[in-house]
C-alpha positions as a Python dict, from the first residue, in 0.01 Angstrom:
ca = {
    (1, 'X'): (0, 0, 0),
    (2, 'X'): (134, 339, -108),
    (3, 'X'): (183, 625, 146),
    (4, 'X'): (-90, 819, -39),
    (5, 'X'): (-331, 544, 18),
    (6, 'X'): (-237, 504, 377),
    (7, 'X'): (-307, 879, 429),
    (8, 'X'): (-643, 853, 257),
    (9, 'X'): (-738, 548, 474),
    (10, 'X'): (-629, 734, 771),
    (11, 'X'): (-826, 1040, 689),
    (12, 'X'): (-1138, 821, 627),
    (13, 'X'): (-1106, 652, 976),
    (14, 'X'): (-1066, 992, 1142),
    (15, 'X'): (-1378, 1125, 967),
    (16, 'X'): (-1574, 815, 1079),
    (17, 'X'): (-1463, 826, 1441),
    (18, 'X'): (-1539, 1206, 1445),
    (19, 'X'): (-1887, 1140, 1311),
    (20, 'X'): (-1946, 887, 1582),
    (21, 'X'): (-1807, 1118, 1847),
    (22, 'X'): (-2020, 1406, 1721),
    (23, 'X'): (-2335, 1191, 1718),
    (24, 'X'): (-2248, 1050, 2074),
    (25, 'X'): (-2202, 1392, 2200),
    (26, 'X'): (-2524, 1524, 2060),
    (27, 'X'): (-2702, 1207, 2201),
    (28, 'X'): (-2567, 1278, 2550),
    (29, 'X'): (-2676, 1632, 2544),
    (30, 'X'): (-3036, 1540, 2448),
    (31, 'X'): (-3302, 1521, 2720),
    (32, 'X'): (-3595, 1280, 2739),
    (33, 'X'): (-3849, 1379, 2480),
    (34, 'X'): (-4139, 1162, 2583),
    (35, 'X'): (-4220, 849, 2807),
    (36, 'X'): (-4460, 579, 2700),
    (37, 'X'): (-4570, 333, 2960),
    (38, 'X'): (-4743, 17, 2848),
    (39, 'X'): (-4879, -293, 3040),
    (40, 'X'): (-4889, -650, 2920),
    (41, 'X'): (-5241, -663, 3058),
    (42, 'X'): (-5402, -320, 3093),
    (43, 'X'): (-5748, -459, 3208),
    (44, 'X'): (-5669, -407, 3575),
    (45, 'X'): (-5400, -177, 3687),
    (46, 'X'): (-5252, -250, 4035),
    (47, 'X'): (-5005, 21, 3980),
    (48, 'X'): (-5067, 355, 3800),
    (49, 'X'): (-4869, 495, 3517),
    (50, 'X'): (-4775, 791, 3746),
    (51, 'X'): (-4622, 558, 3998),
    (52, 'X'): (-4432, 369, 3734),
    (53, 'X'): (-4291, 703, 3607),
    (54, 'X'): (-4185, 798, 3966),
    (55, 'X'): (-4023, 455, 4018),
    (56, 'X'): (-3819, 492, 3687),
    (57, 'X'): (-3640, 803, 3820),
    (58, 'X'): (-3637, 855, 4196),
    (59, 'X'): (-3707, 1188, 4363),
    (60, 'X'): (-3828, 1338, 4038),
    (61, 'X'): (-4201, 1375, 3925),
    (62, 'X'): (-4119, 1305, 3567),
    (63, 'X'): (-3826, 1167, 3360),
    (64, 'X'): (-3871, 1426, 3088),
    (65, 'X'): (-3633, 1677, 3220),
    (66, 'X'): (-3348, 1434, 3259),
    (67, 'X'): (-3049, 1425, 3009),
    (68, 'X'): (-3023, 1090, 2829),
    (69, 'X'): (-2662, 1046, 2956),
    (70, 'X'): (-2813, 1052, 3306),
    (71, 'X'): (-3079, 790, 3236),
    (72, 'X'): (-2972, 451, 3389),
    (73, 'X'): (-3200, 203, 3220),
    (74, 'X'): (-3083, -95, 3418),
    (75, 'X'): (-3134, 80, 3740),
    (76, 'X'): (-3465, 200, 3639),
    (77, 'X'): (-3565, -157, 3555),
    (78, 'X'): (-3447, -293, 3883),
    (79, 'X'): (-3651, -26, 4078),
    (80, 'X'): (-3963, -129, 3874),
    (81, 'X'): (-3908, -505, 3920),
    (82, 'X'): (-3846, -456, 4296),
    (83, 'X'): (-4199, -304, 4331),
    (84, 'X'): (-4452, -543, 4491),
    (85, 'X'): (-4703, -509, 4209),
    (86, 'X'): (-4463, -563, 3930),
    (87, 'X'): (-4347, -914, 3791),
    (88, 'X'): (-4122, -780, 3512),
    (89, 'X'): (-4031, -465, 3319),
    (90, 'X'): (-3838, -363, 3025),
    (91, 'X'): (-3711, -2, 2973),
    (92, 'X'): (-3563, 117, 2627),
    (93, 'X'): (-3485, 454, 2476),
    (94, 'X'): (-3472, 557, 2112),
    (95, 'X'): (-3216, 792, 1949),
    (96, 'X'): (-3494, 1051, 1939),
    (97, 'X'): (-3507, 1044, 2320),
    (98, 'X'): (-3830, 849, 2355),
    (99, 'X'): (-3840, 624, 2660),
    (100, 'X'): (-4057, 319, 2633),
    (101, 'X'): (-4145, 115, 2949),
    (102, 'X'): (-4319, -226, 2926),
    (103, 'X'): (-4464, -356, 3260),
    (104, 'X'): (-4582, -701, 3347),
    (105, 'X'): (-4788, -696, 3655),
    (106, 'X'): (-4820, -974, 3919),
    (107, 'X'): (-5150, -1159, 3877),
    (108, 'X'): (-5349, -1225, 4195),
    (109, 'X'): (-5549, -1564, 4184),
    (110, 'X'): (-5680, -1566, 4541),
    (111, 'X'): (-5734, -1334, 4843),
    (112, 'X'): (-5612, -1473, 5177),
    (113, 'X'): (-5835, -1339, 5462),
    (114, 'X'): (-5577, -1328, 5738),
    (115, 'X'): (-5533, -1071, 5998),
    (116, 'X'): (-5337, -867, 5734),
    (117, 'X'): (-5510, -946, 5400),
    (118, 'X'): (-5286, -1031, 5116),
    (119, 'X'): (-5323, -1195, 4768),
    (120, 'X'): (-5167, -1518, 4634),
    (121, 'X'): (-5038, -1466, 4294),
    (122, 'X'): (-5004, -1676, 3975),
    (123, 'X'): (-4646, -1761, 4085),
    (124, 'X'): (-4763, -1894, 4414),
    (125, 'X'): (-4615, -1605, 4599),
    (126, 'X'): (-4766, -1374, 4851),
    (127, 'X'): (-4871, -1031, 4711),
    (128, 'X'): (-4995, -718, 4906),
    (129, 'X'): (-5317, -565, 4832),
    (130, 'X'): (-5310, -266, 4582),
    (131, 'X'): (-5457, 84, 4659),
    (132, 'X'): (-5528, 123, 4295),
    (133, 'X'): (-5744, -186, 4216),
    (134, 'X'): (-5919, -465, 4390),
    (135, 'X'): (-5890, -806, 4217),
    (136, 'X'): (-6214, -1008, 4203),
    (137, 'X'): (-6071, -1352, 4310),
    (138, 'X'): (-6201, -1610, 4554),
    (139, 'X'): (-6166, -1529, 4910),
    (140, 'X'): (-5978, -1781, 5122),
    (141, 'X'): (-6059, -1845, 5497),
    (142, 'X'): (-5860, -2063, 5740),
    (143, 'X'): (-5537, -2043, 5527),
    (144, 'X'): (-5214, -2173, 5676),
    (145, 'X'): (-4872, -2199, 5514),
    (146, 'X'): (-4899, -2574, 5514),
    (147, 'X'): (-5207, -2554, 5282),
    (148, 'X'): (-5025, -2340, 5038),
    (149, 'X'): (-4943, -2610, 4772),
    (150, 'X'): (-5282, -2760, 4784),
    (151, 'X'): (-5454, -2413, 4761),
    (152, 'X'): (-5248, -2325, 4456),
    (153, 'X'): (-5336, -2657, 4297),
    (154, 'X'): (-5712, -2604, 4365),
    (155, 'X'): (-5708, -2232, 4235),
    (156, 'X'): (-5541, -2341, 3916),
    (157, 'X'): (-5798, -2627, 3859),
    (158, 'X'): (-6075, -2385, 3916),
    (159, 'X'): (-5937, -2125, 3685),
    (160, 'X'): (-5888, -2382, 3406),
    (161, 'X'): (-6246, -2483, 3421),
    (162, 'X'): (-6495, -2251, 3240),
    (163, 'X'): (-6788, -2376, 3447),
    (164, 'X'): (-6622, -2340, 3784),
    (165, 'X'): (-6425, -2021, 3733),
    (166, 'X'): (-6710, -1767, 3733),
    (167, 'X'): (-6887, -1961, 4010),
    (168, 'X'): (-6647, -2012, 4298),
    (169, 'X'): (-6634, -1715, 4536),
    (170, 'X'): (-6509, -1851, 4863),
    (171, 'X'): (-6275, -2133, 4978),
    (172, 'X'): (-6270, -2226, 5347),
    (173, 'X'): (-6018, -2464, 5512),
    (174, 'X'): (-6096, -2645, 5836),
    (175, 'X'): (-5824, -2739, 6079),
    (176, 'X'): (-5755, -3073, 5891),
    (177, 'X'): (-5711, -2888, 5565),
    (178, 'X'): (-6039, -3001, 5417),
    (179, 'X'): (-6226, -2755, 5200),
    (180, 'X'): (-6581, -2606, 5181),
    (181, 'X'): (-6664, -2385, 4873),
    (182, 'X'): (-6933, -2125, 4820),
    (183, 'X'): (-7056, -2034, 4475),
    (184, 'X'): (-7195, -1715, 4326),
    (185, 'X'): (-7528, -1812, 4152),
    (186, 'X'): (-7688, -2045, 4403),
    (187, 'X'): (-7734, -2052, 4789),
    (188, 'X'): (-7552, -2379, 4859),
    (189, 'X'): (-7212, -2492, 4983),
    (190, 'X'): (-6982, -2744, 4829),
    (191, 'X'): (-6814, -2995, 5071),
    (192, 'X'): (-6504, -3070, 4862),
    (193, 'X'): (-6298, -3237, 5144),
    (194, 'X'): (-5946, -3313, 5066),
    (195, 'X'): (-5791, -3142, 4762),
    (196, 'X'): (-5757, -3457, 4566),
    (197, 'X'): (-5949, -3644, 4280),
    (198, 'X'): (-6046, -3291, 4156),
    (199, 'X'): (-6134, -3399, 3806),
    (200, 'X'): (-6372, -3671, 3930),
    (201, 'X'): (-6534, -3445, 4190),
    (202, 'X'): (-6593, -3174, 3946),
    (203, 'X'): (-6754, -3404, 3705),
    (204, 'X'): (-6984, -3531, 3985),
    (205, 'X'): (-7075, -3179, 4079),
    (206, 'X'): (-7155, -3081, 3729),
    (207, 'X'): (-7372, -3381, 3674),
    (208, 'X'): (-7560, -3329, 3997),
    (209, 'X'): (-7622, -2952, 3913),
    (210, 'X'): (-7756, -3044, 3561),
    (211, 'X'): (-7993, -3296, 3719),
    (212, 'X'): (-8118, -3060, 3986),
    (213, 'X'): (-8174, -2782, 3729),
    (214, 'X'): (-8352, -3021, 3496),
    (215, 'X'): (-8590, -3111, 3781),
    (216, 'X'): (-8614, -2751, 3898),
    (217, 'X'): (-8503, -2840, 4251),
    (218, 'X'): (-8160, -2665, 4262),
    (219, 'X'): (-8304, -2397, 4494),
    (220, 'X'): (-8391, -2661, 4755),
    (221, 'X'): (-8027, -2772, 4804),
    (222, 'X'): (-7836, -2642, 5104),
    (223, 'X'): (-7516, -2848, 5075),
    (224, 'X'): (-7351, -3069, 4808),
    (225, 'X'): (-7114, -3313, 4957),
    (226, 'X'): (-6838, -3442, 4703),
    (227, 'X'): (-6613, -3615, 4971),
    (228, 'X'): (-6734, -3965, 4855),
    (229, 'X'): (-6577, -4121, 4556),
    (230, 'X'): (-6885, -4285, 4399),
    (231, 'X'): (-7166, -4062, 4513),
    (232, 'X'): (-7294, -3706, 4563),
    (233, 'X'): (-7472, -3645, 4888),
    (234, 'X'): (-7700, -3344, 4913),
    (235, 'X'): (-7858, -3183, 5216),
    (236, 'X'): (-8196, -3001, 5168),
    (237, 'X'): (-8264, -2664, 5310),
}
């Protein structure tokens, strides 16, 4: 390679690095232009957009006055994920200074009626109540930590059943861990007993309900006992 070619190559590299440096300098001097906060499920917000904004940058009401060079995306994500209402978060920024925040909320599946009420979430973890929104999930009485795995199994079974999910409003444990459930549409209790053979018990319950509705006698039933494997026992009002 000739000296002339080397000089031309060197000048090209200087121009390229200069352009990158100039662009980087301009980027660093830019401030945040806009913030867009999105939720993976926006039907029920357990944390407001305003509070997400505050979590993103502490001690400031809005991120829009901050220089991009001072915006720590990783730190912002960690603060969001550390919030009790948030399961996951992604924060990104465009070259134009637009900050995009995607928030995945925790999902309550049951409300534990303890001295200090809390939710059980879809990851089988305890979740505090939200001041922003109340989740319409089954209320659980008599809960103890030793019942946790069985309750999680039962709630998931109910939620996967289109007949049971809208019907079950309350789950009560006795001291032995056996379950009684209450339903929304009719004034009767379901004695489920131990949380086992759920598929079989659900099948028996649906068949019994169908028979009572056909005979127009469902309003006469006080209790439906599913604890016995091969039969359904009902108690009249």
